[in-house]
Kinemage of the C-alpha trace (Angstrom):
@kinemage 1
@onewidth
@group {chain A} dominant
@subgroup {mainchain}
@vectorlist {calphas} color= white
{ca unk a 1} P 4.888 2.089 12.942
{ca unk a 2} L 6.802 -1.112 12.368
{ca unk a 3} L 5.729 -4.462 10.936
{ca unk a 4} L 7.519 -7.726 10.514
{ca unk a 5} L 7.036 -10.717 8.240
{ca unk a 6} L 9.002 -13.927 7.930
{ca unk a 7} L 11.757 -12.309 5.829
{ca unk a 8} L 11.100 -8.578 6.046
{ca unk a 9} L 10.942 -5.500 8.231
{ca unk a 10} L 8.440 -2.837 7.207
{ca unk a 11} L 8.837 0.572 8.832
{ca unk a 12} L 8.207 4.272 8.346
{ca unk a 13} L 10.440 6.023 5.851
{ca unk a 14} L 12.792 8.647 7.295
{ca unk a 15} L 15.104 11.261 5.807
{ca unk a 16} L 18.026 8.854 6.303
{ca unk a 17} L 16.402 6.686 3.607
{ca unk a 18} L 16.987 9.378 0.961
{ca unk a 19} L 19.710 7.409 -0.914
{ca unk a 20} L 17.339 4.475 -1.312
{ca unk a 21} L 14.398 6.669 -2.398
{ca unk a 22} L 16.666 8.364 -4.943
{ca unk a 23} L 17.632 4.960 -6.362
{ca unk a 24} L 14.058 3.595 -6.375
{ca unk a 25} L 12.515 6.693 -7.971
{ca unk a 26} L 15.062 6.542 -10.781
{ca unk a 27} L 14.651 2.814 -11.444
{ca unk a 28} L 13.736 2.297 -15.110
{ca unk a 29} L 10.561 0.326 -14.335
{ca unk a 30} L 9.506 2.768 -11.608
{ca unk a 31} L 9.756 5.605 -14.107
{ca unk a 32} L 7.862 3.591 -16.721
{ca unk a 33} L 5.047 2.129 -14.611
{ca unk a 34} L 4.650 4.620 -11.754
{ca unk a 35} L 6.005 7.857 -13.137
{ca unk a 36} L 8.740 10.418 -12.877
{ca unk a 37} L 8.729 12.115 -9.452
{ca unk a 38} L 11.514 14.535 -10.533
{ca unk a 39} L 13.823 13.291 -7.785
{ca unk a 40} L 17.358 13.640 -9.172
{ca unk a 41} L 19.515 14.432 -6.145
{ca unk a 42} L 19.766 13.444 -2.487
{ca unk a 43} L 18.342 16.833 -1.599
{ca unk a 44} L 15.334 16.181 -3.881
{ca unk a 45} L 14.852 12.806 -2.177
{ca unk a 46} L 14.970 14.371 1.299
{ca unk a 47} L 12.399 17.012 0.318
{ca unk a 48} L 10.189 14.322 -1.219
{ca unk a 49} L 10.364 12.253 1.979
{ca unk a 50} L 9.442 15.251 4.114
{ca unk a 51} L 6.527 16.206 1.854
{ca unk a 52} L 5.162 12.800 0.800
{ca unk a 53} L 5.905 10.591 3.795
{ca unk a 54} L 6.701 12.420 7.037
{ca unk a 55} L 3.844 14.915 6.714
{ca unk a 56} L 1.392 12.064 6.013
{ca unk a 57} L 2.494 10.087 9.085
{ca unk a 58} L 1.679 13.110 11.258
{ca unk a 59} L -1.866 13.389 9.840
{ca unk a 60} L -3.015 9.766 9.762
{ca unk a 61} L -2.391 6.225 10.978
{ca unk a 62} L -1.029 4.941 7.674
{ca unk a 63} L 1.234 5.791 4.775
{ca unk a 64} L 3.987 4.306 2.662
{ca unk a 65} L 6.625 2.174 4.337
{ca unk a 66} L 10.169 1.105 3.674
{ca unk a 67} L 10.666 -2.634 3.154
{ca unk a 68} L 13.975 -4.112 4.340
{ca unk a 69} L 15.468 -7.575 4.341
{ca unk a 70} L 15.661 -9.002 7.864
{ca unk a 71} L 18.915 -10.761 7.034
{ca unk a 72} L 20.957 -7.554 6.635
{ca unk a 73} L 18.558 -4.553 6.764
{ca unk a 74} L 18.982 -3.869 3.038
{ca unk a 75} L 16.192 -1.587 1.780
{ca unk a 76} L 14.504 -3.311 -1.161
{ca unk a 77} L 11.241 -1.471 -1.799
{ca unk a 78} L 8.202 0.357 -0.502
{ca unk a 79} L 4.649 -0.678 0.224
{ca unk a 80} L 1.824 1.292 1.728
{ca unk a 81} L -1.604 2.839 1.863
{ca unk a 82} L -2.634 6.281 0.659
{ca unk a 83} L -5.702 8.335 -0.154
{ca unk a 84} L -5.441 9.227 -3.840
{ca unk a 85} L -7.421 11.893 -5.692
{ca unk a 86} L -10.003 10.260 -7.921
{ca unk a 87} L -10.554 7.184 -5.756
{ca unk a 88} L -13.326 6.826 -3.192
{ca unk a 89} L -11.266 4.724 -0.775
{ca unk a 90} L -7.694 4.142 0.335
{ca unk a 91} L -5.314 2.763 -2.278
{ca unk a 92} L -2.509 0.240 -1.733
{ca unk a 93} L 0.716 0.354 -3.692
{ca unk a 94} L 4.204 -1.058 -3.874
{ca unk a 95} L 7.511 -0.614 -5.694
{ca unk a 96} L 10.653 -2.752 -5.470
{ca unk a 97} L 14.113 -2.511 -6.944
{ca unk a 98} L 14.639 -4.796 -9.924
{ca unk a 99} L 17.011 -7.216 -8.198
{ca unk a 100} L 14.391 -7.952 -5.529
{ca unk a 101} L 11.448 -8.595 -7.850
{ca unk a 102} L 10.214 -12.104 -8.547
{ca unk a 103} L 11.246 -13.387 -5.105
{ca unk a 104} L 7.914 -12.962 -3.317
{ca unk a 105} L 8.991 -9.885 -1.330
{ca unk a 106} L 6.376 -7.555 -2.849
{ca unk a 107} L 3.628 -10.067 -2.064
{ca unk a 108} L 4.893 -10.671 1.474
{ca unk a 109} L 5.208 -6.975 2.334
{ca unk a 110} L 2.074 -5.775 0.596
{ca unk a 111} L -0.037 -8.587 2.038
{ca unk a 112} L 1.082 -7.501 5.523
{ca unk a 113} L 0.174 -3.877 4.726
{ca unk a 114} L -3.182 -5.032 3.322
{ca unk a 115} L -3.888 -7.020 6.503
{ca unk a 116} L -2.988 -3.941 8.567
{ca unk a 117} L -5.483 -1.853 6.592
{ca unk a 118} L -8.265 -4.417 6.679
{ca unk a 119} L -7.880 -5.826 10.182
{ca unk a 120} L -6.288 -3.115 12.307
{ca unk a 121} L -7.595 0.041 10.607
{ca unk a 122} L -10.914 -1.531 9.546
{ca unk a 123} L -10.596 -0.173 5.992
{ca unk a 124} L -12.838 -1.776 3.413
{ca unk a 125} L -12.784 -1.669 0.523
{ca unk a 126} L -9.159 -1.022 -0.415
{ca unk a 127} L -8.318 -0.092 -4.009
{ca unk a 128} L -5.212 -0.589 -6.127
{ca unk a 129} L -4.331 0.797 -9.539
{ca unk a 130} L -1.843 -0.288 -12.179
{ca unk a 131} L -1.033 0.753 -15.695
{ca unk a 132} L -2.687 -1.382 -18.358
{ca unk a 133} L 0.630 -2.973 -19.318
{ca unk a 134} L 1.903 -3.705 -15.794
{ca unk a 135} L 0.920 -7.374 -15.852
{ca unk a 136} L 3.257 -8.387 -12.982
{ca unk a 137} L 1.629 -5.955 -10.550
{ca unk a 138} L -1.858 -6.924 -11.747
{ca unk a 139} L -1.065 -10.593 -11.164
{ca unk a 140} L 0.287 -9.879 -7.676
{ca unk a 141} L -2.861 -7.944 -6.754
{ca unk a 142} L -5.059 -10.800 -7.950
{ca unk a 143} L -3.033 -13.282 -5.865
{ca unk a 144} L -3.807 -11.088 -2.830
{ca unk a 145} L -7.534 -11.258 -3.517
{ca unk a 146} L -8.043 -8.031 -5.471
{ca unk a 147} L -10.503 -8.120 -8.371
{ca unk a 148} L -10.205 -6.017 -11.514
{ca unk a 149} L -13.294 -3.786 -11.541
{ca unk a 150} L -12.795 -1.444 -14.477
{ca unk a 151} L -10.365 0.827 -16.243
{ca unk a 152} L -10.309 4.429 -15.032
{ca unk a 153} L -8.597 7.778 -15.325
{ca unk a 154} L -7.535 9.680 -12.212
{ca unk a 155} L -6.990 13.447 -11.927
{ca unk a 156} L -3.726 14.810 -13.356
{ca unk a 157} L -2.862 11.511 -15.080
{ca unk a 158} L -3.669 11.122 -18.776
{ca unk a 159} L -2.997 7.369 -18.739
{ca unk a 160} L -5.799 4.824 -18.519
{ca unk a 161} L -5.344 2.664 -15.416
{ca unk a 162} L -6.702 -0.663 -14.196
{ca unk a 163} L -8.694 -0.367 -10.966
{ca unk a 164} L -8.638 -3.320 -8.575
{ca unk a 165} L -10.741 -3.625 -5.428
{ca unk a 166} L -10.453 -5.741 -2.289
{ca unk a 167} L -13.618 -6.006 -0.188
């Protein structure tokens, strides 16, 4: 699976992307807003990719994707669709390294993934969740047409989350 936008390539994550996943998963804001995935080494990152990404691609038509700059193929973030415990529909999510935030990349990539889900996979509705304090992500979701529905708790997560829906 490969997508393209004006400035970005969006493609399936592979084991060769382990150094990037290691960096992203240990980003201070990733740890704060998304959570600690206990990925501390390249080997941890490779195992995480095999378990969380490669196995999902084999089972379904969607997953999480690597986002790269077209200009030089630099990996800058992830965006994708997943079925999450506690939600009745597919969930969209994104995470970008700090130096690539605030430049419109998350919107550009995630809007393309949203369009893929809505138009090509005929998914509707699509959900999104954020922590209460993650105002930047909430604002981005609203710009993409998501509406805050309610605050929820999902299994195995003690934190109250904001649930957004796109119909």
